C-alpha positions in Angstrom: -0.1 0.0 0.0 1.5 3.4 -1.0 1.9 5.8 1.9 2.4 9.4 2.2 6.1 10.3 1.8 8.4 10.7 4.8 10.1 14.1 4.7 13.1 15.9 6.1 14.7 19.3 5.5 17.6 21.2 6.5 19.2 24.7 6.2 23.0 24.4 6.1 26.2 26.1 5.3 28.6 23.2 4.5 31.6 24.7 2.8 32.8 23.2 -0.6 36.6 23.7 -0.7 38.3 24.3 -3.9 39.8 21.1 -5.3 39.2 19.6 -1.8 37.5 16.4 -0.3 33.9 15.6 -0.6 31.5 17.4 1.9 28.0 16.4 2.7 24.8 17.6 4.5 22.7 14.9 6.3 19.1 14.7 7.1 16.8 12.0 8.5 13.1 11.7 7.5 10.6 10.7 10.1 10.5 7.0 10.2 6.7 6.7 8.9 7.5 3.8 6.7 8.6 1.3 9.4 8.5 -2.0 7.6 8.1 -0.5 4.1 10.1 -0.5 1.0 11.1 2.8 -1.0 9.4 3.2 -4.3 10.8 6.6 -5.2 12.6 9.7 -3.8 12.3 13.5 -4.7 15.0 15.8 -3.5 15.3 19.7 -3.5 18.7 21.3 -3.1 20.4 24.7 -3.2 24.1 25.1 -3.7 25.9 28.4 -3.7 28.8 28.4 -6.2 30.0 30.8 -8.8 30.9 28.0 -11.3 28.7 25.0 -10.7 30.4 23.1 -13.6 33.4 22.5 -11.1 31.3 20.1 -9.1 30.1 16.5 -8.8 26.8 16.5 -6.9 25.0 13.3 -5.7 22.6 11.8 -3.2 23.5 8.7 -1.1 22.4 6.4 1.6 23.8 3.5 3.5 22.2 0.0 3.8 23.2 -3.4 4.8 27.1 -2.4 4.4 26.6 -1.0 0.9 26.6 2.8 -0.2 23.9 3.7 -2.8 24.4 6.6 -4.9 22.8 8.7 -7.4 24.5 11.4 -9.4 22.6 14.6 -9.7 25.3 16.3 -11.7 28.9 15.3 -13.0 31.7 17.8 -13.2 31.3 20.1 -16.3 27.3 19.3 -16.6 26.5 22.8 -15.7 29.2 24.8 -17.4 29.3 28.4 -16.1 26.2 28.4 -14.2 25.9 30.3 -11.0 24.2 28.5 -8.1 21.8 25.8 -8.3 18.2 25.9 -7.0 16.4 22.6 -8.1 13.9 19.9 -7.3 14.5 16.4 -8.8 11.3 14.0 -8.7 10.9 10.4 -9.3 14.4 9.1 -8.5 14.1 5.4 -8.7 17.9 4.5 -7.9 16.8 3.4 -4.3 13.7 1.5 -5.0 13.4 -1.6 -2.9 15.6 -0.4 -0.1 13.9 -0.6 3.4 12.4 2.9 4.2 13.9 2.3 7.6 17.1 0.0 8.0 16.9 -3.0 10.1 20.1 -2.0 11.9 19.2 1.7 12.5 16.3 3.7 14.2 16.1 5.7 10.9 17.6 6.1 7.4 20.2 9.0 6.9 20.3 10.6 3.5 23.1 12.7 2.4 23.7 15.4 -0.3 27.3 15.4 -1.4 29.5 17.7 -3.3 33.0 17.6 -4.3 34.9 20.5 -6.3 37.1 19.1 -9.2 38.3 22.2 -10.6 40.6 25.0 -9.5 39.8 28.6 -8.4 36.2 28.8 -7.1 34.5 27.8 -3.7 30.9 27.6 -2.7 28.6 25.8 -0.1 25.6 23.8 0.4 22.8 25.8 1.4 19.5 23.9 1.5 18.6 20.1 1.2 15.0 18.5 1.4 14.0 15.0 0.7 10.7 13.2 0.3 10.8 9.4 0.5 7.9 7.5 -1.0 7.2 3.8 0.3 4.8 0.9 -0.1 4.2 -1.0 3.1 2.9 -4.0 1.2 6.1 -5.1 -0.6 8.6 -7.5 1.1 9.9 -7.6 4.5 8.1 -8.2 7.9 5.0 -6.1 8.4 5.1 -3.9 11.4 3.3 -5.0 14.5 1.2 -2.2 16.0 0.0 -1.9 19.6 -1.4 1.1 21.5 -0.9 1.8 25.2 -2.1 4.7 27.5 0.7 6.3 29.7 0.4 9.4 31.7 -2.4 10.7 29.8 -0.8 10.3 26.4 -1.9 7.6 24.0 1.0 6.1 22.2 1.0 3.7 19.2 4.1 1.9 18.3 4.7 -0.1 15.0 7.4 -2.4 15.7 9.9 -5.0 13.8 12.2 -7.0 15.8 15.5 -8.5 14.7 16.4 -11.2 17.1 13.6 -11.0 20.1 13.5 -13.8 22.4 10.2 -12.7 23.7 6.9 -11.9 22.3 6.5 -8.9 20.3 3.8 -7.4 22.5 5.9 -7.8 25.6 9.1 -5.7 24.4 6.6 -3.3 23.0 5.2 -2.7 26.4 8.9 -2.4 27.8 9.7 0.0 25.4 6.6 2.2 26.1 7.1 1.9 29.9 10.7 3.0 29.4 9.5 6.2 28.0 7.1 7.1 30.7 9.1 9.8 32.4 9.6 11.4 29.0 5.9 11.1 28.2 5.0 12.8 31.4 6.9 15.8 30.4 5.5 15.6 26.8 8.9 15.5 25.1 7.7 12.6 23.0 4.5 14.3 21.6 4.6 13.8 17.8 6.4 10.9 16.2 9.7 9.4 16.1 11.8 6.1 16.6 13.6 4.4 19.3 15.8 1.3 19.6 15.1 -1.4 22.2 18.2 -3.1 23.7 18.8 -5.5 26.5 22.3 -4.9 27.5 24.4 -4.7 24.3 22.1 -6.6 22.2 19.8 -4.6 19.8 16.4 -6.5 19.8 14.8 -4.1 17.1 13.2 -0.7 17.1 9.7 1.0 17.4 8.3 3.7 15.2 6.1 5.7 17.7 3.3 8.4 17.5 2.1 10.0 20.5 -1.4 11.8 20.7 -2.3 13.9 23.8 -5.6 12.9 25.1 -8.2 15.8 26.1 
């Protein structure tokens, strides 16, 4: 089932050095796609540079020990253009990847730039991403459970990794661990959390809290 996209944005000032190393701006969309798989990605970016043809510019993310990369522009593609303000839609390079990796509480996306010609410098100014996903394709479906703590209704969608106990039990544990935060309303909204016993990562939950009247 196609879902509304997970979204994230950031205002940056990441300097792009002349003939220097790769630089990157990183953002993490909210983990709405717990258990889903990516179907497409849209990206908006602003880069300030007096000679954009100097740059390689690409989008990337990490999954299962592999970097997945999509080049937006290669060196010389933009010639003498000054600055880039662009939205690129329907990128399918990342299709099939988990919207939220199994080994992390959220997926991080990177906008990267590298200057490959002498004389000019610039910076990454803005980066936004929309990640579209389908919860019906592949992988374990999330298990949802609701619980009321301290006047706040919390719903968790969960996916275990190596859970030795029933799903409902460790969801309850995770919710109860957050009770003090819930009382102060710091978790109002949505997000994700890892659940560990000692150093063992059992899995994670994607949570959404609704303050009751």
